N, CA and C of each residue as an Amber inpcrd file, in Angstrom:
protein
   627
   0.7760000  -1.1920000  -0.1290000   0.0090000  -0.1640000   0.0420000
   0.8200000   1.2710000   0.1410000   0.4550000   2.2090000  -0.7150000
   1.2810000   3.4350000  -0.9950000   1.1620000   4.3350000   0.3100000
   2.2870000   4.9230000   0.7700000   2.2620000   5.9040000   1.8460000
   2.2640000   7.3390000   1.1730000   1.5440000   8.2310000   1.8240000
   1.5040000   9.5580000   1.3290000   1.9510000  10.4780000   2.6070000
   2.8570000  11.2810000   2.1990000   3.4320000  12.1550000   3.3600000
   3.3190000  13.6700000   2.8020000   2.6180000  14.5380000   3.4080000
   2.5140000  15.9770000   3.1360000   3.7070000  16.6250000   3.6090000
   4.4140000  17.2540000   2.6650000   5.7150000  17.8430000   2.8820000
   5.6830000  18.9430000   4.0930000   4.6290000  19.6900000   4.0370000
   4.6430000  20.7810000   4.8390000   4.0270000  20.4900000   6.3360000
   3.6470000  19.2110000   6.5970000   3.1800000  18.8330000   7.7910000
   4.0560000  17.8190000   8.5040000   5.2130000  17.5250000   8.1490000
   6.0230000  16.6180000   8.7620000   7.4660000  17.1460000   8.8920000
   8.2650000  16.8490000   9.9870000   9.6010000  17.2190000   9.9740000
  10.4690000  16.7800000   8.9210000  11.3620000  17.5800000   8.2250000
  11.9000000  17.1930000   7.0580000  13.0020000  16.0870000   7.2980000
  13.6520000  16.0240000   8.3890000  14.4940000  14.8460000   8.8120000
  13.6950000  13.5410000   8.7490000  12.5400000  13.4850000   9.2750000
  11.8820000  12.2790000   9.2470000  11.3560000  11.9410000   7.9170000
  11.0310000  12.9350000   7.1520000  10.5370000  12.6060000   5.9000000
  11.9170000  12.0280000   4.8870000  12.9640000  12.4880000   5.1790000
  14.2150000  12.1660000   4.4140000  14.5350000  10.6270000   4.8630000
  14.4630000  10.4590000   6.1250000  14.5340000   9.1360000   6.6000000
  13.8080000   8.0480000   6.1180000  12.5070000   8.3850000   5.8970000
  11.4980000   7.4890000   5.3940000  11.8900000   7.2730000   3.8680000
  12.2650000   8.2720000   3.2010000  12.6510000   8.2310000   1.7100000
  13.7980000   7.2370000   1.4950000  14.6780000   7.5730000   2.2320000
  15.8200000   6.6440000   2.0730000  15.7110000   5.2280000   2.4480000
  14.9500000   5.0280000   3.4380000  14.6260000   3.6370000   3.7200000
  13.7750000   2.9270000   2.7090000  12.7970000   3.6510000   2.0610000
  12.1520000   3.1510000   0.9450000  12.9810000   2.9010000  -0.2720000
  13.8100000   3.9170000  -0.5100000  14.7560000   3.7760000  -1.7540000
  15.8060000   2.4270000  -1.6040000  16.2550000   2.2230000  -0.2870000
  17.0230000   1.0380000  -0.0670000  16.3310000  -0.2560000  -0.4030000
  15.0700000  -0.2570000  -0.0190000  14.1870000  -1.4390000  -0.2560000
  13.8190000  -1.6130000  -1.8250000  14.3730000  -0.7280000  -2.5920000
  13.8920000  -0.8410000  -3.9980000  12.6410000  -0.1820000  -4.3940000
  12.0690000   0.8170000  -3.4860000  10.8500000   1.3870000  -3.5790000
  11.0240000   2.5580000  -4.7060000   9.8470000   2.9050000  -5.1260000
   9.6800000   4.1130000  -6.0340000   8.9030000   5.2000000  -5.5030000
   9.3270000   6.3610000  -5.3820000   8.8990000   7.5560000  -4.7720000
   8.3630000   8.5160000  -5.8170000   7.3100000   9.2480000  -5.4840000
   6.8050000  10.2810000  -6.2610000   7.3160000  11.6480000  -5.4110000
   7.9210000  12.5560000  -6.1260000   8.6340000  13.6600000  -5.3780000
   8.2850000  14.7970000  -6.1250000   8.2200000  16.0730000  -5.5340000
   8.1820000  17.3260000  -6.2190000   9.5680000  17.7970000  -6.6480000
   9.6420000  18.2690000  -7.7460000  10.7920000  18.9820000  -8.2780000
  10.5750000  20.4180000  -8.5030000  11.6790000  21.2060000  -9.0010000
  11.4960000  22.6710000  -9.2110000  10.6780000  22.8930000 -10.6300000
  10.5410000  21.8280000 -11.3420000   9.8630000  21.8650000 -12.6060000
   8.3820000  21.1470000 -12.3970000   8.4450000  19.8480000 -12.5220000
   7.0490000  19.1100000 -12.3990000   7.1060000  17.9620000 -11.3460000
   6.1450000  17.1510000 -11.0910000   6.1670000  16.1500000 -10.1850000
   6.9920000  14.9200000 -10.8810000   7.8170000  14.2070000 -10.2150000
   8.5790000  13.2020000 -10.7640000   8.5800000  11.9290000  -9.9670000
   9.1340000  10.8070000 -10.5140000   9.4760000   9.5160000  -9.8240000
  10.8580000   9.3370000  -9.6530000  11.2850000   8.7610000  -8.6760000
  12.6170000   8.4560000  -8.4810000  12.8180000   7.1590000  -7.8780000
  13.9120000   6.4520000  -8.0550000  14.3570000   5.2100000  -7.5070000
  15.8620000   5.0830000  -7.3040000  16.3980000   4.1460000  -6.7380000
  17.8260000   4.1090000  -6.4340000  18.4340000   3.5910000  -7.8380000
  19.3580000   4.3150000  -8.2920000  20.0660000   4.0950000  -9.7080000
  20.7440000   2.8940000  -9.9340000  21.0700000   2.3080000  -8.5560000
  21.9060000   0.9440000  -8.7040000  20.9670000  -0.1880000  -8.4830000
  19.6930000  -0.1210000  -8.5560000  18.7320000  -1.1490000  -8.3410000
  17.8940000  -1.4730000  -9.6650000  18.5940000  -2.2880000 -10.4320000
  17.9060000  -2.6580000 -11.7390000  16.4230000  -3.1120000 -11.7870000
  16.1420000  -3.8090000 -10.6770000  14.6910000  -4.2260000 -10.4430000
  13.7740000  -3.1510000 -10.2920000  14.2100000  -2.0360000  -9.6200000
  13.4110000  -0.8370000  -9.3080000  13.2500000   0.0470000 -10.5860000
  14.3190000   0.0650000 -11.3560000  14.3610000   0.7770000 -12.5960000
  13.3480000   0.1310000 -13.5730000  13.5540000  -1.2080000 -13.7390000
  12.5620000  -1.8860000 -14.6180000  11.1100000  -1.7320000 -14.1490000
  10.9920000  -1.6170000 -12.8930000   9.6370000  -1.5320000 -12.3920000
   9.0510000  -0.1510000 -12.8780000   9.8920000   0.8760000 -12.5790000
   9.5910000   2.0670000 -13.0600000   9.1970000   2.4090000 -14.4820000
  10.0820000   1.7750000 -15.2700000   9.7080000   1.7330000 -16.8170000
   8.3610000   1.0780000 -16.9680000   7.9590000  -0.1110000 -16.3440000
   6.7570000  -0.6630000 -16.5230000   5.6160000   0.3910000 -16.0210000
   5.8880000   1.1190000 -15.0750000   4.7700000   1.9370000 -14.5960000
   4.6160000   2.9770000 -15.6220000   5.6000000   3.5300000 -16.2590000
   5.5290000   4.6280000 -17.2030000   5.2060000   4.0840000 -18.5650000
   5.1950000   2.7440000 -18.6750000   4.8760000   2.0630000 -20.0450000
   5.9760000   2.7130000 -21.1020000   7.1060000   2.5320000 -20.4800000
   8.3770000   3.2510000 -21.2180000   9.2340000   2.0070000 -21.7090000
   9.6410000   1.9160000 -22.9670000  10.5620000   1.0340000 -23.5150000
  11.8130000   1.2520000 -22.7730000  12.4950000   0.0150000 -22.4290000
  13.5960000  -0.0790000 -21.7900000  14.8170000   0.4490000 -22.6480000
  14.6560000   0.6120000 -23.9660000  15.7930000   1.3390000 -24.5940000
  15.7030000   2.9030000 -24.5670000  14.6110000   3.2340000 -23.8210000
  14.6410000   4.7780000 -23.6660000  14.9490000   4.9960000 -22.1010000
  16.2240000   5.2690000 -21.8900000  16.6980000   5.4350000 -20.4900000
  16.2680000   6.5380000 -19.8450000  16.2710000   6.4150000 -18.3890000
  16.0510000   7.3420000 -17.5900000  17.1990000   8.2120000 -17.3270000
  16.9300000   9.5550000 -16.8690000  18.0690000  10.5270000 -16.3610000
  18.4260000  10.1740000 -15.0560000  19.4260000  10.8490000 -14.4940000
  19.9380000  10.7620000 -13.1020000  19.7510000  12.0680000 -12.4840000
  19.3000000  12.0070000 -11.1070000  19.5810000  13.0300000 -10.2940000
  20.8830000  12.8180000  -9.5310000  21.7860000  13.8450000  -9.5010000
  23.1210000  13.7010000  -8.6710000  23.2700000  14.8380000  -7.6460000
  23.8430000  14.6260000  -6.5080000  23.9550000  15.5410000  -5.5420000
  25.0770000  16.6270000  -5.7470000  25.5000000  16.6880000  -7.1640000
  26.5580000  17.5670000  -7.5490000  27.4310000  16.9530000  -8.6500000
  28.3730000  17.8120000  -9.2780000  29.1980000  17.3040000 -10.2880000
  30.1410000  16.1550000  -9.6920000  30.6440000  16.2990000  -8.4840000
  31.6000000  15.3020000  -7.9930000  31.1180000  14.0670000  -7.9660000
  29.7860000  13.7470000  -7.8210000  29.3030000  12.5170000  -7.6310000
  29.0160000  11.8840000  -9.0730000  28.9670000  12.5680000 -10.0570000
  28.7500000  11.8400000 -11.4680000  30.2040000  11.9160000 -12.1150000
  31.1290000  12.7990000 -11.8450000  32.4520000  12.8700000 -12.5070000
  33.1480000  11.4620000 -12.6700000  33.1680000  10.6450000 -11.5750000
  33.8090000   9.3970000 -11.6490000  33.3300000   8.3690000 -12.7380000
  32.1270000   8.5240000 -13.3150000  31.6610000   7.8120000 -14.3040000
  31.9880000   8.2750000 -15.7960000  32.5480000   9.5160000 -15.7230000
  32.8750000  10.0390000 -17.2210000  33.8470000   9.0180000 -17.9880000
  33.4800000   8.9540000 -19.3420000  34.3190000   8.1530000 -20.0570000
  35.6820000   8.8640000 -20.4180000  35.4030000  10.2850000 -20.5460000
  36.5830000  11.0450000 -20.7050000  36.1540000  12.4190000 -20.1810000
  37.1720000  13.3580000 -19.9980000  36.8200000  14.7530000 -19.4090000
  35.7740000  15.3730000 -20.2870000  34.8780000  16.2140000 -19.6980000
  33.8560000  16.8810000 -20.3350000  33.7480000  18.2140000 -19.7910000
  34.7640000  19.1180000 -20.2080000  34.8010000  20.4710000 -19.6120000
  33.6150000  21.3910000 -19.8030000  32.9710000  21.2420000 -21.0190000
  31.7840000  21.9130000 -21.2860000  30.7440000  21.6320000 -20.2280000
  30.3730000  20.3340000 -20.0090000  29.3790000  19.9580000 -19.1360000
  29.7520000  20.5250000 -17.5290000  31.0320000  20.4310000 -17.3160000
  31.3860000  20.8420000 -15.9430000  31.2330000  22.3080000 -15.7200000
  31.5010000  23.0880000 -16.6720000  31.4040000  24.4930000 -16.7280000
  29.7800000  24.8290000 -16.6550000  29.0530000  24.1720000 -17.3240000
  27.5930000  24.2530000 -17.3500000  26.9910000  23.9850000 -15.9880000
  27.5040000  22.9000000 -15.5130000  27.0970000  22.5060000 -14.2050000
  27.3740000  23.4610000 -13.1170000  28.5280000  24.1780000 -13.2180000
  28.9660000  25.0970000 -12.2480000  28.3140000  26.2380000 -12.1390000
  27.7100000  26.5510000 -13.3170000  26.6770000  27.8270000 -13.4950000
  25.3450000  27.5180000 -13.2110000  24.8380000  26.5180000 -13.7220000
  23.3100000  26.2360000 -13.7980000  22.8190000  25.2110000 -12.7740000
  23.6740000  24.5750000 -12.1130000  23.3140000  23.5790000 -10.9700000
  23.4700000  24.3540000  -9.5810000  22.6730000  23.9750000  -8.7790000
  21.4400000  23.2850000  -8.7680000  20.4280000  24.0780000  -9.7490000
  19.6910000  23.4420000 -10.5130000  18.6350000  23.9700000 -11.2760000
  18.1790000  23.1030000 -12.4460000  17.2860000  23.6050000 -13.3450000
  16.5010000  22.7760000 -14.1510000  17.2060000  22.5840000 -15.5330000
  18.4520000  22.0250000 -15.4920000  19.2550000  21.8680000 -16.7390000
  19.7640000  20.4900000 -16.5660000  19.4390000  19.6930000 -17.5680000
  19.9090000  18.1840000 -17.5690000  21.0830000  18.1730000 -18.6480000
  22.1020000  17.6970000 -18.2420000  23.2980000  17.5420000 -19.1110000
  23.5460000  16.1890000 -19.5410000  23.5770000  15.9010000 -20.8740000
  23.8370000  14.7260000 -21.3880000  25.3750000  14.6360000 -21.5620000
  25.9700000  13.6430000 -20.9170000  27.6010000  13.2160000 -20.8030000
  27.9670000  11.9610000 -21.2910000  29.1650000  11.9930000 -21.8860000
  29.6200000  10.6300000 -22.0740000  30.1770000   9.9650000 -20.8500000
  29.8340000   8.7190000 -20.7090000  29.9800000   7.9470000 -19.5380000
  30.4680000   6.5330000 -19.7770000  30.9600000   5.7510000 -18.9410000
  31.3740000   4.4060000 -19.0280000  30.1940000   3.6280000 -19.0260000
  30.3320000   2.4720000 -19.6650000  29.2270000   1.5580000 -19.9170000
  28.6470000   1.1390000 -18.5980000  29.3000000   0.9660000 -17.5110000
  28.5770000   0.4060000 -16.1720000  28.0160000   1.5180000 -15.5980000
  27.7920000   2.8710000 -16.0440000  27.2360000   3.8230000 -15.4290000
  25.5950000   3.5930000 -15.4770000  24.9920000   3.7390000 -14.2530000
  23.4380000   3.5700000 -14.1050000  22.7020000   4.2890000 -15.2370000
  21.8450000   3.7510000 -15.7330000  20.9270000   4.4320000 -16.7900000
  21.4250000   4.8540000 -17.9910000  22.7840000   4.5770000 -18.2570000
  23.4080000   4.9600000 -19.5250000  22.9830000   4.0920000 -20.7720000
  23.0220000   4.8970000 -21.8060000  22.5940000   4.2070000 -23.1880000
  23.4540000   4.7450000 -24.2590000  23.9300000   3.6440000 -24.9830000
  24.9550000   4.0330000 -25.9170000  26.0220000   5.1280000 -25.6250000
  26.5010000   4.8590000 -24.3500000  27.7630000   5.7670000 -24.0460000
  27.5200000   6.9870000 -23.3560000  26.0830000   7.3600000 -23.1790000
  25.7790000   8.6550000 -22.6100000  24.7340000   8.4970000 -21.5040000
  24.6400000   9.5060000 -20.6850000  23.4880000   9.6390000 -19.5890000
  23.1080000  10.9550000 -19.4020000  21.8890000  11.4330000 -19.1580000
  21.5930000  12.7690000 -18.7490000  21.5020000  12.7220000 -17.1230000
  22.0810000  13.8400000 -16.8100000  22.2100000  14.0400000 -15.3670000
  21.8070000  15.6240000 -15.0080000  21.2300000  15.6150000 -13.6490000
  20.8430000  16.9450000 -13.2740000  20.9150000  16.9800000 -11.7710000
  21.4540000  18.0570000 -11.2070000  21.3250000  18.4850000  -9.7940000
  20.0200000  19.3990000  -9.7020000  18.8970000  18.9780000  -9.1280000
  17.6620000  19.7730000  -9.1240000  17.7490000  20.8770000  -8.1170000
  16.9420000  21.9020000  -8.3620000  17.1190000  23.1960000  -7.5490000
  16.1240000  23.1580000  -6.4430000  15.1620000  21.9810000  -6.3580000
  14.3650000  21.8390000  -5.3470000  14.8890000  21.7090000  -3.9380000
  14.4190000  22.4130000  -3.0240000  15.1390000  22.2930000  -1.5780000
  15.1120000  20.9050000  -1.0230000  13.9960000  20.2740000  -1.1030000
  13.6060000  18.9150000  -0.5490000  14.4450000  17.8090000  -1.3100000
  14.6000000  17.8940000  -2.6570000  15.3880000  17.0480000  -3.3570000
  16.7850000  17.2650000  -3.0520000  17.4020000  18.4510000  -2.8700000
  18.7530000  18.6270000  -2.5320000  19.2160000  17.9720000  -1.1930000
  18.2680000  18.1910000  -0.1080000  18.3950000  17.5080000   1.1630000
  18.3820000  15.9740000   0.9370000  17.4860000  15.5190000   0.1430000
  17.4580000  14.0180000  -0.0480000  18.6950000  13.5280000  -0.7610000
  19.1460000  14.1690000  -1.7100000  20.1720000  13.7740000  -2.6000000
  21.4750000  13.7910000  -1.6940000  21.7490000  14.7180000  -0.7540000
  22.8340000  14.9100000  -0.0140000  22.7290000  13.7850000   1.1230000
  21.5460000  13.3680000   1.4850000  21.4740000  12.2900000   2.6610000
  21.7440000  10.9520000   1.8150000  21.2480000  10.8840000   0.6630000
  21.3680000   9.5390000  -0.0320000  22.6960000   9.3210000  -0.3550000
  23.4700000  10.4250000  -0.7950000  24.8790000  10.3300000  -1.2060000
  25.0750000   9.4320000  -2.3940000  24.2050000   9.5960000  -3.3500000
  24.4330000   8.7890000  -4.5530000  23.5480000   9.3390000  -5.6290000
  23.2920000   8.4300000  -6.6460000  22.5660000   8.7370000  -7.7860000
  21.1170000   8.2840000  -7.6180000  20.2270000   8.9800000  -8.1840000
  18.6620000   8.5940000  -8.3450000  18.2020000   8.4540000  -9.6650000
  17.6810000   7.4170000 -10.2520000  17.0170000   7.5270000 -11.5830000
  15.7520000   8.1760000 -11.4010000  15.6110000   9.0160000 -12.5000000
  14.3200000   9.9030000 -12.3390000  13.5050000   9.9750000 -13.6440000
  12.3440000  10.4470000 -13.5870000  11.4530000  10.5690000 -14.7140000
  10.2040000  11.4010000 -14.2870000   9.5460000  11.9440000 -15.1410000
   8.3550000  12.5910000 -14.8290000   7.2010000  11.6550000 -14.4310000
   6.1840000  12.3180000 -13.5480000   5.0800000  11.4730000 -13.1040000
   3.9510000  11.4880000 -14.1430000   4.1410000  10.5660000 -15.1190000
   3.0510000  10.4940000 -16.1260000   3.4330000   9.2680000 -16.9810000
   2.4340000   8.7370000 -17.6220000   2.7420000   7.6650000 -18.7070000
   3.4180000   8.2390000 -19.8110000   4.2350000   7.4100000 -20.5420000
   4.8890000   7.9700000 -21.5550000   3.8810000   8.4720000 -22.6360000
   4.1180000   9.6400000 -23.1520000   3.3480000  10.2870000 -24.1700000
   2.3200000  11.1520000 -23.5560000   1.9790000  11.0370000 -22.1720000
   1.0440000  11.9010000 -21.7160000   1.5710000  13.0900000 -21.0310000
   0.7520000  14.2300000 -20.6840000   1.2280000  15.3360000 -20.1970000
   1.8160000  15.3690000 -18.9280000   2.9280000  16.1090000 -18.5400000
   3.3920000  16.1570000 -17.1930000   2.4600000  16.7450000 -16.2570000
   2.6780000  16.7140000 -14.9530000   1.6830000  17.2750000 -13.9620000
   2.3410000  18.0110000 -13.0310000   1.7840000  19.1820000 -12.5050000
   2.1860000  19.9410000 -11.4230000   1.4960000  19.9200000 -10.1440000
   0.4310000  19.0080000 -10.0350000  -0.1960000  18.7270000  -8.8690000
  -0.6480000  17.3210000  -8.7890000  -0.9880000  16.8000000  -7.6200000
  -1.2390000  15.5020000  -7.3460000  -2.7750000  15.1450000  -7.5320000
  -3.2150000  14.2310000  -8.3650000  -4.6110000  13.9190000  -8.4500000
  -4.8040000  12.6970000  -8.0340000  -5.5580000  12.4150000  -6.8860000
  -5.7300000  11.1790000  -6.2550000  -6.2750000   9.9620000  -7.2580000
  -7.0070000  10.4910000  -8.3200000  -7.4430000   9.3820000  -9.2030000
  -6.4910000   8.9490000 -10.1800000  -5.1570000   9.5780000 -10.2380000
  -4.1650000   9.2850000 -11.2910000  -3.7600000   7.7240000 -10.8530000
  -3.9650000   6.8890000 -11.8010000  -3.6220000   5.3450000 -11.4080000
  -2.1690000   5.1000000 -11.1850000  -1.3510000   6.0670000 -11.6880000
   0.1280000   5.7450000 -11.5230000   0.4510000   5.7290000  -9.8990000
  -0.2390000   6.6500000  -9.2230000  -0.0080000   6.8290000  -7.7610000
  -0.2950000   5.5450000  -6.9390000  -1.1550000   4.8840000  -7.4330000
  -1.4540000   3.6080000  -6.6420000  -0.3500000   2.4950000  -6.8830000
   0.5730000   2.6200000  -7.8140000   1.6360000   1.7440000  -8.0360000
   2.8990000   2.0320000  -7.3710000   2.9420000   3.0870000  -6.7020000
   4.1790000   3.5490000  -6.0230000   4.3280000   3.2240000  -4.6240000
   5.4280000   3.3620000  -4.0030000   5.6960000   2.8900000  -2.5850000
   5.5330000   4.0540000  -1.6480000   6.0480000   5.3630000  -2.0940000
   5.8890000   6.4870000  -1.2820000   5.6000000   7.8140000  -1.9640000
   4.6660000   8.4840000  -1.6560000   4.3770000   9.9100000  -2.2830000
   4.6270000  11.0730000  -1.3040000   5.4950000  11.9110000  -1.8780000
   5.8110000  13.1440000  -1.0760000   4.8100000  14.1540000  -1.6650000
   3.8870000  14.6520000  -0.9880000   3.0210000  15.6650000  -1.4790000
   3.5300000  17.1520000  -1.2560000   4.0150000  17.9090000  -2.1190000
   4.5730000  19.1730000  -2.0230000   3.6130000  20.2380000  -2.4300000
   2.2920000  19.9220000  -2.5000000   1.2650000  20.8440000  -2.9320000
   1.2300000  21.0370000  -4.4280000   0.6050000  22.0670000  -4.7830000
   0.4500000  22.6450000  -6.2240000   1.9500000  23.2490000  -6.5940000
   2.5610000  22.7400000  -7.5960000   3.8700000  23.4660000  -8.0660000
   3.5630000  24.4420000  -9.0620000   4.4940000  25.5630000  -8.9910000
   4.3890000  26.3240000 -10.2280000   4.5090000  25.8310000 -11.4550000
   3.7030000  26.3080000 -12.4190000   3.7110000  25.6370000 -13.7320000
   4.9600000  26.1700000 -14.5340000   5.9800000  25.1830000 -14.4200000
   7.2780000  25.5010000 -15.1880000   7.4100000  24.4330000 -16.1140000
   8.1910000  24.6540000 -17.2410000   8.4980000  23.6810000 -18.1710000
   9.5620000  22.6370000 -17.6650000   9.5030000  21.3210000 -18.1760000
  10.4710000  20.4610000 -17.8020000  11.8390000  20.9550000 -18.0550000
  12.9670000  20.4080000 -17.4490000  14.3580000  20.8430000 -17.6780000
  14.8310000  21.0270000 -18.9600000  15.6750000  22.0180000 -19.2090000
  16.3890000  22.2980000 -20.3530000  17.3570000  21.0330000 -20.4740000
  17.4340000  20.4040000 -21.8720000  18.2870000  19.3250000 -21.8310000
  19.5450000  19.8730000 -22.8510000  20.8110000  19.6530000 -22.5440000
  21.9110000  20.0100000 -23.3320000  22.7870000  18.8450000 -23.5240000
  23.1110000  18.5690000 -24.7640000  23.8920000  17.3460000 -25.1400000
  25.4110000  17.8910000 -25.1600000  26.1700000  17.5700000 -24.1390000
  27.4560000  17.8590000 -23.8550000  28.4190000  16.7630000 -24.3560000
  27.8350000  15.6880000 -25.0050000  28.6220000  14.6280000 -25.4770000
  29.2330000  14.9410000 -26.8070000  28.7000000  16.1130000 -27.4650000
  29.1480000  16.4330000 -28.7160000  29.8370000  17.9200000 -28.5500000
  30.6220000  18.3980000 -29.3820000  31.1320000  19.7860000 -29.4490000
  30.7910000  20.5330000 -30.7730000  30.3420000  21.7170000 -30.5430000
  29.9330000  22.2870000 -29.3210000  28.5700000  21.6890000 -28.7970000
  28.4030000  21.8240000 -27.5810000  27.1610000  21.2450000 -26.8060000
  25.8740000  21.8010000 -27.6290000  24.8160000  21.2300000 -27.6720000
  23.6970000  21.3970000 -28.4290000  22.3130000  21.1530000 -27.4730000
  21.5010000  22.3170000 -27.4860000  20.3870000  22.1150000 -26.7450000
  19.3680000  21.1860000 -27.5320000  18.9870000  20.1120000 -26.6300000
  17.9490000  19.0380000 -27.2770000  16.5620000  19.4430000 -26.9100000
  16.4130000  20.1130000 -25.7390000  14.9860000  20.4220000 -25.2350000
  15.2490000  21.8060000 -24.4700000  14.3160000  22.7040000 -24.8320000
  14.5680000  24.0880000 -24.3090000  13.3680000  24.1870000 -23.1810000
  13.6920000  24.5120000 -22.0530000  13.0670000  24.6550000 -20.8180000
  12.9920000  26.1750000 -20.3820000  12.8340000  26.3410000 -19.0230000
  12.8930000  27.7670000 -18.4000000  14.1880000  28.3880000 -18.8230000
  15.3110000  27.6680000 -18.7580000  16.5860000  28.0470000 -19.0930000
  16.6450000  28.0040000 -20.6330000  16.7970000  29.0780000 -21.3050000
  16.5780000  29.0370000 -22.6770000  17.9420000  28.7330000 -23.5160000
  17.7970000  28.3600000 -24.7170000  18.9690000  28.1700000 -25.4960000
  19.8910000  29.3760000 -25.6320000  19.1710000  30.5370000 -25.7250000
  19.9820000  31.8700000 -25.9410000  20.8510000  32.0660000 -24.4980000
  20.2180000  31.7330000 -23.3890000  20.8040000  31.8320000 -22.0710000
  22.2280000  31.0480000 -21.9740000  21.8820000  29.7750000 -22.4170000
  23.1740000  28.8950000 -22.2930000  24.1550000  29.3030000 -23.2920000
  23.7870000  29.6870000 -24.6010000  24.7890000  30.0930000 -25.5880000
  25.5570000  31.4260000 -25.0810000  24.7200000  32.2050000 -24.6310000
  25.4100000  33.6120000 -24.0790000  26.2780000  33.3080000 -23.1210000
  26.0420000  32.5210000 -22.1120000  26.8110000  32.1390000 -21.0450000
  28.1640000  31.4800000 -21.5070000  27.8780000  30.4640000 -22.2770000
  29.0100000  29.6460000 -22.9570000  30.0620000  30.6190000 -23.6710000
  29.3850000  31.5310000 -24.4850000  30.2990000  32.4970000 -25.2240000
  31.1610000  33.3950000 -24.2770000  30.4670000  33.8760000 -23.2700000
  31.1670000  34.6840000 -22.3420000  32.3340000  33.9300000 -21.8820000
  32.1300000  32.7240000 -21.4170000  33.3050000  31.8650000 -20.9390000
  34.3580000  31.5330000 -21.8890000  34.1040000  31.6900000 -23.2150000
  34.9720000  31.5240000 -24.1690000  35.8220000  32.7990000 -24.6340000
  35.2260000  33.9590000 -24.2540000  35.8820000  35.1580000 -24.5330000
  37.3310000  35.3360000 -23.8980000
């Protein structure tokens, strides 16, 4: 049976403890982010990742992205140095920017030598990631092909398939994260969100001056 915890009504340390306990057991969480509601599970638990894919009706060859508590946590997985991604992370993280980086084959959620990674700007998720001290596989709270959501609807059938729901209330309507492919040079914006392509290009150009 799924457990629902309202973020504003419980001490944050107790919520984080419950989240980590659920993740260690292979559970799947619904969490608020700074963009939309999402799903997360432990990145090193293949069973949890497969279950999350099934809940999403998502093909296994369409990999999930990763949440990381910072660049230092993902850097050991790099196949080779990626200075463009490191620079973008130093400026836009924590925040709604997902960086696609070249990684070694054993990296969780990697596909064809790359993985998308992000350090989210949501306060709750930052605390969770720091306490977890590792990577979380993540995706949006919706079936593949359906719209993303900014509030929790009790009638949403996905919620009944989860282990723990963190209810952060109605989120501000923001676009999903901006996705930047840093596995190629120069980096290319694959999906534009609140952080626009012009902002990323302007900042990158300033760094190159």
